N, C-alpha and C positions, 0 to 999 in steps of 0.2 A: 381747936386743933391748929397747931402751927405748921406751916408748910416748910418742909426741909429742902435741901439742895436738889434731890432727886425728883421731887414732886412735880415741878414744872416740866421736866423731861418726860415724866410719866404721862402727865396730862396732854402734853404735845403728841405723844405717841397715840393715846386714846383718840384725840381729835383727828389725827391723820388716818387712823384706821377706819373711823366712821366715815370720813370723807372718801376714802378710797373705796369702801364697800358700797357707798350710795352714789358716788359720782357727784356729790353735791357739797358745797361749802357749808360749814356749820359754825356757830358761835358756841363754844363749850364754856359753861359757867359752873363753877364749884360752889355749892351751897354749904357754907359752914355751920349754919343754924340747924337745918333739917338734915341730919347725917345720913339718912336713908332715902333722900329725895331722888326720884327718877321721873323726869318729865321732858317731853318734846313739845315745843311750841312750833307748830307748822304754819302759823299766821305770819311769821316774820321771815325776812330774807337778809342774811342767811338764816337757816333754821336754827333755833336756840335750843340746845340740849343742856339740861340742868342735871347734874349728878351730885348727890350728897357727898360730903367729905369722907365718909366711911370707905369710899372707893380707894382711898390712899392707904388704907389698912388691910382691906380684904380684897385680894385679887379676883376672887369668884364674883364679888359684887360688881367690880369693874367690868368683868366679862359679861355679866348680865346687863349692865347698863349699855354696853356696846351693842349687844344683841337687840335690846329693846329699841334703842335709837335707830338702828339699821332697819329693823322690821317696821317701825312706825313711819319712818321717812319713805321707805319703799311702798308702803301701803297708802300713804298719803293721809294718815289719820293715826291717832294713838291706838295701839292694839289693845284689846281687852285682856284681862288677866288669864282667862282659860286659853285663849288663843296664843298668848305668850308662852304658857306652859307647854303647849304642843310644839311650838318652835323650839324651845330649849330641849325638849326630849329628842327632837330630830337631830340636833347638833350634838 
């Protein structure tokens, strides 16, 4: 997937939102190969948040990625799928 003019701005806003909601600096990485990737590496500083490139096409997926990253960073661990579903239902 080619990144267009608005994509860097969009990714910058995603990064800023995660940092604002967690109070922590992050390194946001876009995974072009695994389009649906959603991962938070809590062993690095700054935290490394990897989102699949599909977030550029699907705003709902981007929102889920933000929520997942925030929940994982706040919890200090990657949240489990059922726990994450409960978080999404509350929001």
